[in-house]
C-alpha positions as a Python dict, from the first residue, in 0.01 Angstrom:
ca = {
    (1, 'M'): (0, 0, 0),
    (2, 'R'): (-198, 307, 102),
    (3, 'L'): (-26, 626, 226),
    (4, 'P'): (-296, 842, 390),
    (5, 'D'): (-61, 1134, 468),
    (6, 'Y'): (84, 1161, 117),
    (7, 'R'): (-40, 1251, -230),
    (8, 'L'): (125, 1099, -536),
    (9, 'L'): (192, 1321, -840),
    (10, 'C'): (340, 1200, -1168),
    (11, 'L'): (506, 1449, -1404),
    (12, 'I'): (617, 1338, -1748),
    (13, 'T'): (894, 1457, -1980),
    (14, 'E'): (1036, 1338, -2310),
    (15, 'S'): (1395, 1435, -2234),
    (16, 'V'): (1583, 1568, -1937),
    (17, 'F'): (1689, 1870, -2142),
    (18, 'T'): (1357, 1938, -2317),
    (19, 'D'): (1123, 1893, -2026),
    (20, 'N'): (797, 2079, -2006),
    (21, 'K'): (918, 2277, -1706),
    (22, 'G'): (688, 2073, -1482),
    (23, 'N'): (375, 2180, -1669),
    (24, 'E'): (255, 1834, -1770),
    (25, 'C'): (119, 1636, -1476),
    (26, 'V'): (-32, 1307, -1597),
    (27, 'F'): (-151, 1185, -1258),
    (28, 'K'): (-263, 1371, -947),
    (29, 'G'): (-368, 1187, -637),
    (30, 'E'): (-662, 1319, -440),
    (31, 'Y'): (-586, 1652, -274),
    (32, 'A'): (-647, 1697, 96),
    (33, 'M'): (-523, 1975, 321),
    (34, 'G'): (-217, 1866, 518),
    (35, 'R'): (-112, 1583, 286),
    (36, 'Q'): (243, 1600, 155),
    (37, 'N'): (303, 1570, -218),
    (38, 'I'): (540, 1306, -356),
    (39, 'Y'): (662, 1420, -699),
    (40, 'L'): (763, 1152, -948),
    (41, 'L'): (913, 1218, -1289),
    (42, 'L'): (851, 960, -1563),
    (43, 'F'): (1148, 960, -1796),
    (44, 'G'): (1273, 679, -2020),
    (45, 'G'): (1022, 430, -1882),
    (46, 'H'): (1136, 481, -1520),
    (47, 'F'): (1002, 689, -1233),
    (48, 'H'): (1243, 921, -1054),
    (49, 'T'): (1166, 1098, -726),
    (50, 'I'): (1191, 1477, -733),
    (51, 'L'): (1293, 1596, -388),
    (52, 'F'): (1298, 1968, -474),
    (53, 'P'): (1044, 2025, -754),
    (54, 'K'): (1079, 2406, -759),
    (55, 'R'): (1452, 2378, -815),
    (56, 'A'): (1416, 2089, -1060),
    (57, 'F'): (1190, 2290, -1290),
    (58, 'D'): (1351, 2631, -1213),
    (59, 'Y'): (1053, 2805, -1051),
    (60, 'Q'): (1016, 3012, -735),
    (61, 'Y'): (678, 2874, -622),
    (62, 'V'): (455, 2572, -661),
    (63, 'C'): (85, 2540, -579),
    (64, 'D'): (64, 2208, -395),
    (65, 'K'): (-309, 2184, -461),
    (66, 'C'): (-311, 2245, -838),
    (67, 'V'): (46, 2131, -907),
    (68, 'V'): (121, 2453, -1095),
    (69, 'F'): (468, 2608, -1097),
    (70, 'Y'): (513, 2988, -1118),
    (71, 'N'): (768, 3261, -1048),
    (72, 'H'): (579, 3559, -903),
    (73, 'K'): (348, 3589, -604),
    (74, 'G'): (-9, 3636, -715),
    (75, 'E'): (61, 3486, -1059),
    (76, 'H'): (-146, 3175, -984),
    (77, 'M'): (-502, 3160, -854),
    (78, 'C'): (-642, 2815, -784),
    (79, 'E'): (-928, 2721, -1014),
    (80, 'G'): (-1262, 2725, -837),
    (81, 'S'): (-1139, 2954, -560),
    (82, 'C'): (-1283, 3291, -460),
    (83, 'W'): (-1089, 3594, -583),
    (84, 'R'): (-1239, 3808, -307),
    (85, 'C'): (-1139, 3601, -4),
    (86, 'L'): (-905, 3328, -143),
    (87, 'G'): (-1149, 3067, -14),
    (88, 'P'): (-1183, 2722, -172),
    (89, 'R'): (-1517, 2800, -341),
    (90, 'P'): (-1612, 3099, -560),
    (91, 'H'): (-1865, 3344, -417),
    (92, 'E'): (-2002, 3488, -741),
    (93, 'D'): (-2382, 3472, -697),
    (94, 'P'): (-2515, 3806, -833),
    (95, 'T'): (-2825, 3781, -613),
    (96, 'E'): (-2613, 3788, -296),
    (97, 'S'): (-2572, 4125, -128),
    (98, 'L'): (-2222, 4254, -54),
    (99, 'K'): (-2110, 4391, 282),
    (100, 'R'): (-1811, 4619, 332),
    (101, 'C'): (-1536, 4506, 571),
    (102, 'P'): (-1471, 4773, 837),
    (103, 'D'): (-1098, 4688, 848),
    (104, 'C'): (-995, 4683, 480),
    (105, 'G'): (-1292, 4850, 308),
    (106, 'H'): (-1350, 4580, 45),
    (107, 'K'): (-1693, 4427, -15),
    (108, 'F'): (-1762, 4060, 46),
    (109, 'V'): (-2051, 3819, 3),
    (110, 'L'): (-2217, 3734, 332),
    (111, 'G'): (-2136, 3392, 476),
    (112, 'E'): (-1784, 3254, 487),
    (113, 'C'): (-1628, 3516, 256),
    (114, 'P'): (-1579, 3793, 521),
    (115, 'N'): (-1422, 3545, 764),
    (116, 'N'): (-1198, 3384, 499),
    (117, 'H'): (-1035, 3708, 390),
    (118, 'K'): (-927, 3773, 751),
    (119, 'T'): (-802, 3422, 828),
    (120, 'L'): (-674, 3259, 505),
    (121, 'K'): (-314, 3344, 420),
    (122, 'I'): (-206, 3468, 78),
    (123, 'P'): (-4, 3185, -81),
    (124, 'N'): (367, 3193, 6),
    (125, 'T'): (321, 3472, 262),
    (126, 'D'): (217, 3502, 624),
    (127, 'Q'): (-28, 3784, 542),
    (128, 'T'): (-404, 3775, 496),
    (129, 'K'): (-587, 3956, 219),
    (130, 'C'): (-747, 4188, 477),
    (131, 'S'): (-412, 4294, 622),
    (132, 'T'): (-244, 4342, 282),
    (133, 'F'): (-506, 4495, 50),
    (134, 'K'): (-710, 4801, 145),
    (135, 'F'): (-983, 4998, -33),
    (136, 'C'): (-990, 5378, -22),
    (137, 'L'): (-1347, 5510, -17),
    (138, 'N'): (-1237, 5863, -116),
    (139, 'S'): (-1058, 5769, -437),
    (140, 'E'): (-1243, 5436, -480),
    (141, 'T'): (-923, 5242, -543),
    (142, 'S'): (-776, 4923, -409),
    (143, 'Y'): (-414, 4937, -297),
    (144, 'S'): (-156, 4717, -130),
    (145, 'N'): (35, 4819, 179),
    (146, 'S'): (274, 4523, 157),
    (147, 'R'): (568, 4744, 59),
    (148, 'G'): (515, 4977, 353),
    (149, 'K'): (414, 5279, 143),
    (150, 'Q'): (118, 5490, 248),
    (151, 'H'): (-175, 5537, 10),
    (152, 'V'): (-209, 5884, -141),
    (153, 'C'): (-552, 5971, -282),
    (154, 'G'): (-538, 6074, -647),
    (155, 'F'): (-191, 5929, -706),
    (156, 'V'): (-216, 5726, -1026),
    (157, 'Y'): (40, 5471, -1135),
    (158, 'C'): (-85, 5419, -1488),
    (159, 'N'): (-365, 5507, -1727),
    (160, 'L'): (-474, 5143, -1738),
    (161, 'N'): (-762, 5114, -1493),
    (162, 'V'): (-712, 4747, -1413),
    (163, 'E'): (-749, 4604, -1063),
    (164, 'N'): (-411, 4547, -892),
    (165, 'H'): (-219, 4688, -1192),
    (166, 'L'): (90, 4855, -1048),
    (167, 'C'): (328, 4960, -1324),
    (168, 'F'): (448, 5267, -1129),
    (169, 'M'): (396, 5515, -1413),
    (170, 'Q'): (316, 5851, -1257),
    (171, 'K'): (89, 6098, -1429),
    (172, 'W'): (290, 6388, -1566),
    (173, 'E'): (200, 6735, -1450),
    (174, 'P'): (409, 7046, -1522),
    (175, 'R'): (569, 7195, -1213),
    (176, 'Q'): (624, 7558, -1142),
    (177, 'K'): (987, 7657, -1202),
    (178, 'R'): (1185, 7821, -925),
    (179, 'D'): (1404, 8118, -1006),
    (180, 'K'): (1716, 8007, -821),
    (181, 'Y'): (1758, 7676, -1017),
    (182, 'N'): (1904, 7620, -1363),
    (183, 'Y'): (1685, 7383, -1560),
    (184, 'C'): (1786, 7145, -1835),
    (185, 'T'): (1532, 6963, -2052),
    (186, 'I'): (1620, 6612, -2164),
    (187, 'W'): (1430, 6434, -2441),
    (188, 'Y'): (1465, 6064, -2507),
    (189, 'D'): (1294, 5789, -2700),
    (190, 'I'): (1271, 5426, -2600),
}
């Protein structure tokens, strides 16, 4: 029997208590946009239907395309997808010229990449990459406005200069002391 609107996935585990947290998928049916996944768990020689796979394996999110479970937004990027626009194919040809988006300031390969970053939604959100991530030309940094905070040029979170690294460590600079305040210095070690 053929089910054109469904995709069959078979996960395997040796024991209910020592499962692989949903990380071992032994069979994946062909992926197509719009098809619903049917999750089956092979245990003790029998298949069991998993109605709520995220809850069953104790994860917050699941990528229906790759059948990968994860806990934090942005933790998973589908293999073979474009990191610039989240499109289904990578746009990494070094001979291609890049064009800056007038809305977000990021550079994209000509073709489908500029359109994808404005239309494709970030997984598990209703936001696009263009509406969430901006590029400041003055400080030449990429930042997210998803938390509602405004970008401040020169404000550095951390010494690590890694794209999208937000550890919230502010650079220390001595401040001028005011006469009317009593100051106390506290030293600690972690």
